[in-house]
Backbone as a ProteinNet text record, in pm:
[ID]
protein_1_A
[PRIMARY]
XXXXXXXXXXXXXXXXXXXXXXXXXXXXXXXXXXXXXXXXXXXXXXXXXXXXXXXXXXXXXXXXXXXXXXXXXXXXXXXXXXXXXXXXXXXXXXXXXXXXXXXXXXXXXXXXXXXXXXXXXXXXXXXXXXXXXXXXXXXXXXXXXXXXXXXXXXXXXXXXXXXXXXXXXXX
[TERTIARY]
1599.4	1539.7	1389	1409.9	1282.1	1193.4	1065.1	958	856.6	827.1	689.5	598.4	479.1	375.6	357.7	343.5	369.8	237.9	125.8	1	-34.3	26.9	-9.8	-1.4	115.2	101.5	-23.6	-33.9	-126.6	-290.8	-328.9	-421.9	-421.7	-345.5	-314.7	-357.3	-297.5	-345.6	-480.5	-548.7	-687.5	-760.6	-731.5	-813.8	-739.5	-649.7	-584.5	-658.9	-701.2	-752.4	-635.6	-521.1	-376.7	-280.9	-168.8	-30.8	14.9	-54	-2.1	-107.2	-90.2	-184.7	-258.4	-184.7	-245.6	-184.2	-178.4	-72.8	13.5	78.5	199.7	273.8	378.6	459.6	422.3	408.4	327.2	184.8	126.2	-10.8	-57.2	-158.5	-244.9	-336.7	-346.3	-451.9	-551.8	-669.8	-734.1	-863.1	-913.7	-1017.7	-1141.4	-1248.4	-1348.7	-1512.7	-1473.7	-1596.4	-1580.4	-1669.7	-1677.2	-1543.3	-1495.4	-1372.7	-1362.5	-1299.8	-1269.6	-1165.2	-1099.8	-966.1	-972.4	-1132.8	-1154.8	-1058.3	-979.4	-928.5	-812.2	-748.3	-617	-524.6	-429.3	-381	-253.8	-225.9	-91.3	-56.2	99.6	172.1	237.5	214.6	286.5	428.6	522.9	668	687.4	796	847.8	872.8	838.4	839.1	710.3	629.9	506.6	394	399.7	259.7	199.6	292.8	207.8	134.6	35.1	-42.4	-174.6	-266.9	-423.6	-477.7	-571.3	-644.4	-803.6	-884	-1010	-1094.1	-1205.7	-1299.6	-1332.9	-1309.7	-1314.2	-1211.4	-1128.3	-1009.7	-1002	-1007.7	-986.1	-825.5	-791.3	-674.5	-658.5	-574.9	-570.3	-422.3	-430.7	-305.4	-319.4	-184.8	-188.7	-167.4	-250.4	-261.4	-167.1	-192.8	-131.4	-30.9	101.7	169.8	224.4	163.1	210.4	207.7	105.2	64.4	151	88.7	148.9	150.9	238.4	259.1	186	241.1	138.9	220.4	327.9	352	296.4	241.2	174.1	40	-14.9	-156.3	-159.4	-43.8	-59.2	-53.1	26.7	19.9	-93	-171.3	-326.5	-395.6	-409.8	-496.8	-463.1	-355.9	-307.2	-345.1	-404.7	-422.5	-554.7	-557.2	-667.7	-797.2	-808.6	-926.7	-981.3	-916.5	-924.6	-945.6	-870.2	-912.5	-1055.1	-1098	-1246.2	-1326.9	-1318.2	-1415.5	-1424.9	-1299.4	-1333	-1407.2	-1371.7	-1452.1	-1590.3	-1636.4	-1786.5	-1832.7	-1767	-1809.7	-1819.3	-1712.2	-1681.1	-1816.8	-1859.2	-1965.1	-2094.4	-2080.4	-2228.3	-2250.8	-2130.9	-2159.2	-2206.8	-2296.9	-2350.5	-2287.7	-2270	-2235.2	-2088.5	-2042.7	-1927.3	-1977.2	-2103.5	-2148.3	-2174.3	-2215	-2250.4	-2088.9	-2020.1	-1902.5	-1845.9	-1822	-1774.8	-1803.2	-1949.1	-1966.4	-1946.3	-1964.6	-1925	-1758.2	-1676.3	-1545.8	-1507.1	-1609	-1584.3	-1599.6	-1664.1	-1708.9	-1597.8	-1476.4	-1389.5	-1287.5	-1271.4	-1217.8	-1054.4	-978.9	-811	-775.6	-664	-619.9	-543.1	-548.2	-509.7	-377.4	-267.1	-136.2	-136.4	-62	-27.9	46.6	127.5	220.2	301.9	362.5	436.1	555.8	629.1	739.1	690.5	577.2	497.5	440.9	423.2	352.2	482.3	591.3	684.7	761.4	774.1	830.2	747.8	616.3	507.2	505.8	524.2	529.9	667.9	779.8	904.3	930.9	880.3	898.7	831.5	710.9	665.5	739.1	781.4	878.3	1008.6	1068.6	1166.3	1153	1072.6	1038.8	1004.5	899.9	891.6	971.4	1069.6	1183.5	1302.4	1309.6	1405.6	1367.3	1242.7	1216.5	1248.7	1164.3	1187.4	1366.7	1459.1	1597.5	1631.3	1599.6	1631	1584.4	1457	1402.9	1478.4	1509.3	1585.6	1737.9	1780.3	1929.3	1927.6	1831.2	1809.4	1761	1687.3	1650.8	1762.7	1868.7	1985.5	2084.7	2093.5	2202.3	2153.2	2021.1	1974.9	1988.7	1958	1965.2	2103.9	2203.3	2359.2	2404.3	2350	2389.9	2384	2506.7	2524.2	2449.2	2379.2	2277.5	2138.4	2064.4	1928.3	1856.7	1745.1	1645.2	1502	1425.5	1305.7	1209	1211.3	1134	1229.8	1203.6	1268.3	1150.3	1111.2	988.3	959.3	1052.7	1062.7	1062.9	1096.3	1095.5	1007.3	947.1	863.2	926.5	953.6	984.1	901.8	902.1	800.2	829.5	714.1	738.2	667.4	674.3	612	505.7	416.6	285.8	331.5	419.4	477.3	492.4	574.3	620.1	509.9	382.2	277	178.6	220.3	141.1	185.7	304.6	379.7	362.2	299.9	287.9	365.9	461.1	529.5	679.4	754.3	879.5	972.8	1104.5	1209	1263.6	1298.3	1342.3	1498.4
-2042.7	-1940.8	-1907.9	-1800	-1751.4	-1683.7	-1690.2	-1662.3	-1560.8	-1464.1	-1384.5	-1364	-1372.4	-1334.9	-1170.1	-1169.6	-1009.7	-935.1	-1033.7	-981.8	-906.7	-964.9	-891.4	-755.4	-687.6	-517.2	-443.5	-528.9	-464.9	-478.6	-605.6	-598.6	-491.5	-495.4	-406.6	-255	-196.6	-86.7	-86.6	-177.3	-177.2	-135.6	-216.4	-162.6	-43.5	15.6	149.4	245.8	203.7	295.3	389	321.5	452.7	345.3	442	354.7	341.9	396.4	399.8	385.6	321.4	254	340	497.5	576.6	592.2	475.6	453	508.9	571.8	616.4	523.7	525.4	470.2	544.1	465	496.2	511.3	466.4	472.6	373.9	370.6	292.3	248.5	122.1	38.8	-35	-69	-171.1	-213.9	-343	-366	-295.6	-278	-217.6	-293.9	-413.1	-495.2	-628.1	-692.8	-844.3	-915.9	-848.6	-878.4	-823	-926.7	-866.9	-786.8	-764.7	-708.6	-545.6	-490.4	-367.4	-271.4	-211.7	-92.8	-143.7	-260.9	-312.4	-265.5	-183.8	-126.4	-182.6	-198.7	-212.8	-87.1	-106.7	8.7	-5.4	57.2	22.7	84.6	3	50.2	119	160.9	210.8	93.3	120.9	-6	-101.1	-61.4	-157.2	-64.8	14.9	98.8	46.8	-21.9	-47.2	-203.2	-194.9	-297.2	-274.1	-387	-370.5	-409.5	-313.1	-316.3	-326.7	-398.7	-377.2	-280.3	-227.2	-131.9	-164.9	-279.9	-360	-290.1	-179.7	-154.1	-0.4	41.8	204.6	212.3	345.1	379.8	498.9	527.4	666.2	709.6	847.8	927.8	1037.1	1105.1	1264.7	1341.3	1423.7	1528.3	1640.6	1694.3	1822.6	1745.9	1755.7	1728.6	1808.9	1954.4	2047.8	2017.2	1931.3	1907.6	1753.5	1664.9	1545.2	1441.9	1327.4	1268.2	1109.7	1044.4	919.6	829	837.6	758.3	795.8	896.3	972.7	912.9	919.9	868.9	732	645.7	492.3	473	573.5	582.8	584.9	691.8	741.9	613	554.2	457.2	300.4	306.1	184	214.1	319.9	321.8	241	177.4	105.5	174.2	298.3	376.5	393.1	412.9	459.7	292.5	182.4	70.4	8.2	19.4	25.7	88.7	206.2	268.5	192	128.9	83.6	-45.6	-116.1	-234.7	-244.9	-106.7	-75.7	-70.9	14.3	39	-109.6	-189.2	-315.9	-403.6	-413.4	-480.9	-440.4	-291.3	-250.7	-253.1	-248.5	-239.8	-341.8	-363.9	-448.7	-455.5	-338.9	-343.6	-229.4	-205.1	-119.3	30.2	66.2	198.4	237.2	156.1	151.2	217.6	121.3	147.8	245.4	274.1	390.7	533.3	542.9	671	688.9	573	567.3	592.8	537.5	559.5	687.7	804.3	939.7	968.3	873.6	898.7	873.4	837.9	783.4	911.7	925.7	1066.9	1007.1	1101.3	1065.5	1175.6	1164.1	1254.6	1371.6	1485.6	1590.8	1612.7	1609.6	1641.2	1777.4	1840.7	1962.8	2031.8	1951.4	2036.4	1935.8	1969.3	1863.7	1783.2	1906.5	1812.2	1733.2	1756.1	1663.3	1535.6	1573.4	1451.5	1364.7	1418.8	1305.9	1249.7	1317.2	1254.3	1150.5	1168	1082.9	941.2	958.5	846.6	819	853.6	806.7	675.2	589.7	425.7	385	419.9	384.8	404.4	554.9	568.9	515.5	478.5	422	265.4	203.5	60.1	50.4	108.1	99	164.8	264.9	294.3	195.6	151.9	9.9	-70.6	-121.3	-237.3	-193.9	-60.2	-19.2	-8.4	32.8	9.7	-118	-237	-363.7	-423.8	-359.4	-433.4	-394.9	-289.4	-216.4	-299	-286.6	-359	-511	-572.6	-708.8	-719.3	-647.1	-632.1	-639.9	-487.6	-474.5	-591.8	-661.7	-767.9	-890	-926.8	-1050.1	-1012.7	-892.6	-863.8	-865.4	-856.8	-855.8	-1013.3	-1087.3	-1240.6	-1314.6	-1394.3	-1468.1	-1588.3	-1615.2	-1736.9	-1682.4	-1760.1	-1729.6	-1766.5	-1668.5	-1715.4	-1733.4	-1824.9	-1821.5	-1719.6	-1655.6	-1518.7	-1419.5	-1284.2	-1179.2	-1121.5	-1101.3	-1056.2	-909.9	-855	-700	-642.7	-719.3	-654.3	-691.5	-567.5	-585.5	-538.7	-637.2	-601.2	-552.2	-433	-337	-412	-409.7	-457.2	-364.6	-358	-274.9	-330.7	-254.5	-308.5	-387.8	-355.7	-467.1	-600.5	-623.1	-731	-799.6	-735.3	-796.2	-858.4	-824.8	-891.5	-1024.2	-1044.7	-1170.8	-1291.3	-1263.8	-1389.4	-1386.8	-1457.9	-1483.7	-1427.7	-1372.1	-1288.8	-1360.4	-1395.7	-1449	-1326.1	-1351	-1229.1	-1252.2
-1696.1	-1755.9	-1664.5	-1605.8	-1546.5	-1633.7	-1629.2	-1723.4	-1628.3	-1706.7	-1639.7	-1768	-1737	-1832.1	-1860.5	-1989	-2059.9	-2045.2	-2052.5	-2046.7	-1911	-1789.9	-1653.3	-1681	-1716.2	-1692.8	-1806.7	-1907.9	-1990.2	-1923.4	-1856.4	-1787.5	-1687.5	-1606.8	-1501.3	-1552.9	-1665.6	-1713.6	-1770.7	-1772.1	-1797.8	-1671.2	-1584.9	-1435.4	-1386.1	-1422.9	-1401.2	-1472	-1601.9	-1691.9	-1723.7	-1737.4	-1761.6	-1752.7	-1737.3	-1713.7	-1584.7	-1498.5	-1357.2	-1273.4	-1142.7	-1048.3	-993.2	-974.4	-898.5	-748	-708.8	-569.2	-539.4	-433.8	-391.8	-255.6	-277	-149	-65.4	72.6	220.8	192.1	97	91.7	199.7	266.7	370	321.2	322.7	269	366.8	372.2	444.6	365.2	385.1	340.6	389.2	303.2	352.7	328.4	324.4	299.9	311.5	365.6	411.9	477.3	582.9	637.8	784.5	861.8	980.8	986.4	898.6	889.7	872.2	838.7	812.8	920.5	911	989.1	1034.4	963.6	979.2	851.5	857.3	746.3	719.2	603.2	543.5	490.2	468.3	396.4	289.2	190.3	41.7	73.4	38.6	61.1	-77.2	-90.1	-218.1	-305	-428.5	-524.2	-534.6	-445.3	-438.8	-493.2	-578.4	-597.6	-707.1	-799.5	-932.3	-915.8	-836.7	-778.1	-839	-833.1	-884	-748.6	-702.5	-575.4	-634.4	-549.8	-566	-516.3	-562.2	-484.7	-371.5	-301.5	-187	-77.8	-115	-34.6	-27.9	114.7	97.6	112.8	48.6	33	102.4	203.8	289	236.9	236.5	181.7	246.1	313.9	366.4	238.1	204.1	121.2	159.3	259.8	347.3	436.1	439.4	537.9	623.5	625.2	705.2	877.2	891.6	1034.6	1058.3	980.7	1013.2	869.2	868.2	771.7	746.1	685	677.1	779.7	834.9	955.1	1106.8	1109.9	1202.2	1185.4	1086.5	1019.4	1093	1029.2	1080.8	1236.7	1296.3	1448.3	1511.1	1438.9	1491.3	1494.5	1332.4	1309.6	1418.3	1468.9	1517.6	1682.9	1708.6	1865.3	1898.7	2024.1	2031.7	2032.3	2070.4	2069.4	1931.6	1812.9	1709.4	1629	1677.4	1592.3	1662.8	1765.7	1836.7	1746.2	1714.8	1615.3	1487.3	1440.1	1310.4	1317.4	1446.6	1462	1469.5	1537.6	1508.6	1406.3	1298.8	1156.8	1085.3	1128.7	1035	1062.6	1212.4	1236.2	1173.1	1175	1135.9	973.8	883.6	742.3	695.4	600.2	511.9	379.7	339.6	183.8	191.7	64.1	58.7	65.9	-0.5	20.7	173	254.7	394.6	440.4	439.8	500.5	468.7	311.7	262.1	319.7	354.7	416.7	571.1	635.7	773	820.9	743.9	797.3	828.1	759.7	814.8	941.6	1025.9	1152.9	1266.1	1205.6	1284.6	1326.4	1466.9	1519.6	1544.5	1473.2	1505.3	1600.9	1670.7	1771.2	1686.5	1692.8	1625.6	1688.7	1596.2	1672.7	1729.1	1796.2	1837.1	1758	1680	1580.4	1483.9	1374.2	1294.7	1379.1	1436.5	1536.7	1636.1	1696.3	1794.8	1756.1	1615.2	1550.5	1493	1448.7	1416.4	1529.5	1652.1	1745.9	1815.6	1810.6	1859.8	1752.8	1634.3	1545.8	1474.4	1555.3	1529.3	1518.2	1595.3	1573.1	1471.4	1440.7	1305.9	1180.5	1186.1	1063.7	1064.5	1176	1192.1	1125	1189.3	1143.2	1013.9	936.6	755.6	712	745.6	650	687.5	764.2	788.5	711.6	679.1	594.4	502.1	436.9	287.2	226.2	334.9	313.7	291.4	366.4	354.6	237	214.4	94.4	-46.9	-70.8	-167.4	-164	-42.7	-53.2	-102.4	-56.9	-94.9	-253.7	-287.2	-452.3	-516.8	-492.8	-520.1	-513.4	-431.2	-389.2	-509.7	-501.1	-578.4	-708.6	-761.7	-915.2	-969.7	-870.6	-891.1	-894	-800	-766.2	-876.4	-913.7	-1044	-1044.9	-936.8	-948.5	-995.2	-1031.3	-1110.1	-977.7	-952.9	-826.8	-882.5	-863.8	-893.6	-871.9	-751.7	-738.9	-659.8	-714.6	-671.9	-604	-482.4	-435.8	-444.2	-471.7	-463.8	-595.4	-689.3	-827.7	-915.2	-998.7	-1098.4	-1236.7	-1338.7	-1448.6	-1568.9	-1595.5	-1687.9	-1826	-1900	-2029.6	-2099.1	-2273	-2337.3	-2387.1	-2452.8	-2516.8	-2626.7	-2711.3	-2785.2	-2731.5	-2632.8	-2597.8	-2512.6	-2502.3	-2412.6	-2551.6	-2649.7	-2765.1	-2786.4	-2758.4	-2794.2	-2701.8	-2579.5	-2489.4	-2367.3	-2346.2	-2237.4	-2287	-2185.4	-2233.6	-2105	-2133.3	-2075.2	-2022	-1882.9	-1783.8	-1754
[MASK]
+++++++++++++++++++++++++++++++++++++++++++++++++++++++++++++++++++++++++++++++++++++++++++++++++++++++++++++++++++++++++++++++++++++++++++++++++++++++++++++++++++++++++++

């Protein structure tokens, strides 16, 4: 019987100050303090949004997708010239506040239009949507498997507050 700790979600809710993390699929995240990885972005795939992250992480999200989307943003952030700008900021920063204001100095290439941006970032879109589809297919298959698996890396089992009061819960 696989077991999961019930209190995990209730602790996460305290960090979130609510029932949701506020993160969204395709958000880009990078460390912003005390790391040589500042400016190296991870992508939140669909289903990975309900996580707890520290204040020492930048979350980037495209709010207005009329000119470009998150895949273009990741494409732009992956350019060598842009990565060098992040490297300069990472080397200069001494604390979160310094890095927090300095990231605004990074210059990204502005796309000609949305069609151009989509074509330019097509391989990034294809790669990450393929991973997301494979992850979804994997989770579906594992959940229907007649054998019990130690870890289903892609599924989070939500629990109620009443379950959380009781301690561990069998899944």
